[in-house]
N, C-alpha and C positions, 0 to 999 in steps of 0.2 A: 767231609769233603770226599767226593768220589773221584775216580781216576780221570774222568773227562774234565772235571773242574781243575784238578791238579795240572793236567797237561795244558789246558787253556791258560791258567795262571802263569806257568813257566814260559810259554811262548810269548805271552804279552809282556812279561817282565824282561825277557831277553830283547825283544823288539824295541822296547822303551829304553833299555840300558844302552843298547848299541845303535840308537836311532840315527846318529850322525855318521854312521859307517856304511849306510846303504846296503844292508843285509839282503842277500838273495837266497832263494831255495831253503827258507826256514822250515824245518820240519822235525817231527818227533823221531827219536831214535830208539829210546828205551824208557821204561817207567816201572817203578816198583815201590811198594810201601814197606819201609823198614819198621818192623814191629817193635824193635828194641827202643828206637828213638821216637817212634810215632811220627816219622817224617816221610814225605813222598820224595823219591829220588827220580828226577826226570832229566833225561839227556836230550838236549836239543842240538841239532846240527844245522849249519848254515855256511854259506860262502860269502866272501866279500869281493868287491870289484877287483882288488889286486891279487886275488887267488885265481883269477881266470887267465888262461893263456892269452898272450898279447896279439897273436895272429894265428892263422890257420896252420902254418908250419909248426909253430910251438905246440898247438893243440895235438897235431898228429904225432909229434915227437914224444909228448908226455903219455900218449896212449889212453888218456882218459879225460874226463871233464874237469871242471874246476875243483881245486882242493877244498876240503870242508873243515871247519872248526867245530869242535864238539864241546859243549858246556854242560856240566852237571849242576842242576838247580835242585837244592834241597828246600822243601816247603813244609812247615809245621802243619800237621794234620789238625791240631787243636786250634791254633790261632789263624791259620791260613796265610801266615806271613812267610816270605822268602827268608830262609836262614843263611844260605850261602850260594855262591856261584863259583864253580871251579872248572879248570880244564879237565877233560876226561883223560885219564892216563892210558 
């Protein structure tokens, strides 16, 4: 599996896993191959509707756009299966 396949697999997995939560702004944050475990470690960021400010005043007060969640997806390089999904610390 190359890096593009690992990223595509992680994004598809997250989109499917959280399909009922109307994810927005889904995107790659980080990717690396762990040579000890032979697993791809892919961090995917996204926001959900409830992460967005409710109105213009709330958006101005927060000083930024919607909050983002970050998930670390580990994918076996050998089997191409997702091994785990965890919150990024």
